[in-house]
Residue frames relative to the residue before (quaternion, step in Angstrom):
aa qw qx qy qz dx dy dz
X 1.0000 0.0000 0.0000 0.0000 0.00 0.00 0.00
X 0.7879 0.0410 -0.0717 0.6103 3.61 0.65 -0.94
X 0.3662 -0.7179 0.5526 0.2124 3.52 -1.13 0.64
X 0.2139 0.7754 -0.5675 0.1760 3.51 0.25 1.25
X 0.2323 -0.7790 0.5732 0.1033 3.62 -0.82 1.04
X 0.7485 -0.4195 0.3067 0.4120 3.47 -1.40 0.03
X 0.6281 0.5321 -0.3375 0.4566 3.52 1.02 -0.70
X 0.6511 0.5277 -0.2877 0.4634 3.61 0.91 -0.77
X 0.6713 0.5009 -0.2779 0.4704 3.54 1.07 -0.86
X 0.5943 0.5590 -0.3126 0.4865 3.52 1.21 -0.80
X 0.6674 0.5093 -0.2886 0.4603 3.54 0.88 -1.04
X 0.6780 0.4516 -0.3090 0.4908 3.61 0.81 -0.91
X 0.6262 0.5478 -0.3431 0.4360 3.69 0.89 -0.66
X 0.6680 0.4822 -0.2850 0.4900 3.56 0.94 -0.99
X 0.6538 0.4704 -0.3228 0.4971 3.76 0.83 -0.87
X 0.6685 0.4875 -0.3369 0.4494 3.64 0.83 -0.76
X 0.6236 0.5359 -0.3143 0.4744 3.60 1.03 -0.75
X 0.6868 0.4933 -0.2662 0.4627 3.58 0.97 -0.89
X 0.7016 0.4709 -0.2582 0.4684 3.54 1.03 -0.90
X 0.7978 0.3270 -0.1590 0.4809 3.52 0.78 -1.01
X 0.4405 -0.7037 0.4607 0.3139 3.47 1.04 -0.55
X 0.6220 -0.6124 0.3320 0.3577 3.58 -0.98 0.49
X 0.5945 0.5834 -0.3326 0.4422 3.59 1.29 -0.45
X 0.7405 0.3931 -0.1708 0.5177 3.66 0.97 -0.99
X 0.5476 0.6447 -0.4273 0.3191 3.66 0.93 -0.61
X 0.6956 0.4608 -0.3380 0.4354 3.77 0.67 -0.77
X 0.6438 0.4916 -0.3515 0.4694 3.64 1.03 -0.57
X 0.6420 0.5248 -0.3283 0.4524 3.58 1.00 -0.81
X 0.6327 0.5018 -0.3593 0.4678 3.63 1.05 -0.71
X 0.6288 0.5616 -0.3132 0.4373 3.50 1.00 -0.91
X 0.6844 0.4984 -0.2663 0.4607 3.55 0.92 -0.89
X 0.6475 0.4926 -0.2964 0.5002 3.52 1.05 -0.91
X 0.6384 0.5133 -0.3483 0.4557 3.68 1.01 -0.63
X 0.6419 0.5029 -0.3204 0.4820 3.55 0.96 -0.82
X 0.6899 0.4822 -0.3215 0.4337 3.57 0.85 -0.65
X 0.6136 0.5398 -0.2965 0.4942 3.48 1.19 -0.69
X 0.6262 0.4987 -0.3256 0.5031 3.62 1.02 -0.77
X 0.6650 0.4458 -0.3575 0.4809 3.71 0.67 -0.83
X 0.6721 0.4779 -0.3435 0.4493 3.67 0.71 -0.85
X 0.6576 0.4757 -0.3535 0.4651 3.73 0.86 -0.60
X 0.6360 0.5044 -0.3499 0.4677 3.64 0.95 -0.70
X 0.6202 0.5665 -0.3163 0.4409 3.57 1.00 -0.98
X 0.6714 0.5119 -0.2693 0.4633 3.53 1.00 -1.16
X 0.6706 0.4853 -0.3167 0.4632 3.60 0.89 -0.91
X 0.6429 0.5292 -0.3427 0.4349 3.57 0.98 -0.83
X 0.6478 0.5043 -0.3184 0.4740 3.60 0.91 -0.94
X 0.6484 0.5356 -0.2944 0.4539 3.61 0.91 -0.89
X 0.6690 0.4875 -0.2974 0.4758 3.59 0.92 -0.87
X 0.6047 0.5628 -0.3251 0.4602 3.59 1.13 -0.84
X 0.6995 0.4888 -0.2762 0.4422 3.48 0.77 -1.13
X 0.6191 0.5258 -0.3305 0.4806 3.62 1.08 -0.86
X 0.6637 0.5050 -0.3202 0.4493 3.66 0.89 -0.73
X 0.6284 0.5232 -0.3131 0.4831 3.55 1.10 -0.74
X 0.6610 0.4853 -0.3279 0.4692 3.57 0.86 -0.94
X 0.6049 0.5424 -0.3507 0.4657 3.69 0.97 -0.75
X 0.6683 0.5221 -0.2932 0.4414 3.51 0.85 -1.10
X 0.6393 0.5359 -0.2866 0.4711 3.53 1.05 -0.93
X 0.6760 0.4784 -0.3037 0.4711 3.59 0.93 -0.88
X 0.6402 0.4795 -0.3647 0.4767 3.61 0.99 -0.62
X 0.6502 0.5291 -0.3369 0.4287 3.59 0.90 -0.75
X 0.6475 0.5019 -0.3064 0.4847 3.55 1.06 -0.83
X 0.6417 0.5061 -0.3280 0.4738 3.66 0.96 -0.75
X 0.6571 0.4963 -0.3168 0.4706 3.67 0.99 -0.67
X 0.6529 0.4915 -0.3084 0.4868 3.52 1.05 -0.77
X 0.6203 0.5249 -0.3345 0.4773 3.63 1.01 -0.66
X 0.6211 0.5276 -0.3203 0.4830 3.64 1.00 -0.82
X 0.6855 0.4904 -0.2884 0.4543 3.51 0.82 -1.08
X 0.6309 0.5116 -0.3224 0.4861 3.67 1.01 -0.72
X 0.6526 0.5132 -0.3107 0.4627 3.60 0.89 -0.78
X 0.6293 0.5241 -0.3107 0.4824 3.56 1.00 -0.94
X 0.6926 0.4650 -0.3208 0.4486 3.55 0.78 -0.95
X 0.6165 0.5352 -0.3422 0.4651 3.63 1.03 -0.73
X 0.6578 0.4987 -0.3264 0.4605 3.56 0.91 -0.82
X 0.6622 0.5105 -0.3142 0.4496 3.54 0.92 -0.86
X 0.6286 0.5415 -0.2999 0.4708 3.53 1.13 -0.81
X 0.6738 0.4735 -0.2991 0.4820 3.51 0.96 -0.87
X 0.6052 0.5338 -0.3398 0.4830 3.65 1.10 -0.67
X 0.6471 0.5307 -0.2969 0.4598 3.61 1.01 -0.84
X 0.6857 0.4791 -0.2792 0.4715 3.48 0.95 -0.90
X 0.6472 0.4901 -0.3365 0.4771 3.56 0.92 -0.83
X 0.6533 0.4919 -0.3398 0.4645 3.69 0.94 -0.75
X 0.6325 0.5532 -0.3207 0.4371 3.58 1.06 -0.67
X 0.6764 0.5234 -0.2558 0.4507 3.61 1.10 -0.91
X 0.5485 0.6212 -0.4297 0.3585 3.65 1.10 -0.31
X 0.0130 -0.7969 0.5946 -0.1059 3.52 -0.62 1.33
X 0.5995 -0.5564 0.3846 0.4278 3.58 -1.06 0.07
X 0.6062 0.5108 -0.3069 0.5268 3.51 1.40 -0.31
X 0.5309 -0.5893 0.5043 0.3415 3.49 -1.31 0.55
X 0.5374 -0.6286 0.4221 0.3714 3.60 -0.86 0.79
X 0.6044 0.5434 -0.3855 0.4368 3.65 0.99 -0.43
X 0.6668 0.5128 -0.3118 0.4418 3.64 1.06 -0.54
X 0.4544 0.6741 -0.4716 0.3417 3.67 1.18 -0.10
X 0.8039 0.2549 -0.1964 0.5002 3.63 -0.83 0.94
X 0.6832 0.4172 -0.3163 0.5090 3.60 1.18 0.04
X 0.4697 -0.6993 0.4728 0.2586 3.44 -1.08 0.79
X 0.4314 -0.6767 0.5179 0.2961 3.60 -1.00 0.66
X 0.6498 -0.4962 0.3775 0.4349 3.65 -1.21 0.37
X 0.6434 0.5356 -0.3448 0.4246 3.65 0.88 -0.72
X 0.6427 0.5177 -0.2937 0.4824 3.54 1.05 -0.82
X 0.6313 0.5179 -0.3408 0.4659 3.55 1.03 -0.72
X 0.6612 0.5187 -0.3128 0.4425 3.62 0.88 -0.86
X 0.6821 0.4869 -0.3079 0.4505 3.59 1.04 -0.87
X 0.6785 0.4721 -0.3271 0.4581 3.62 1.12 -0.46
X 0.6169 0.5512 -0.3813 0.4125 3.70 1.05 -0.21
X 0.4300 -0.7037 0.4839 0.2928 3.58 -0.84 0.83
X 0.7429 0.4175 -0.2916 0.4344 3.63 -0.79 0.65
X 0.6496 0.4757 -0.3606 0.4708 3.50 1.13 -0.01
């Protein structure tokens, strides 16, 4: 997370020792450690909650997609069932030979 080397830690320790003194430095370190621990736990909790919500959204989206696909399949099945006629589907829009004879003059 942070790129802190030994030299930086040593510098922070010396400054903390000079500013706080040897009596208060251990208490300050303990307090800072507690705050960092609480912050880390809070961050992990928020991250876990966000991950759960994203997974729930993905599941909801997948269920919605499945429902849409099922309704499309049902609509396709209904349409195909409604198109069944005594004529072949390829004959739709073409005249039969009897209709052609009736239309010609002289027959």
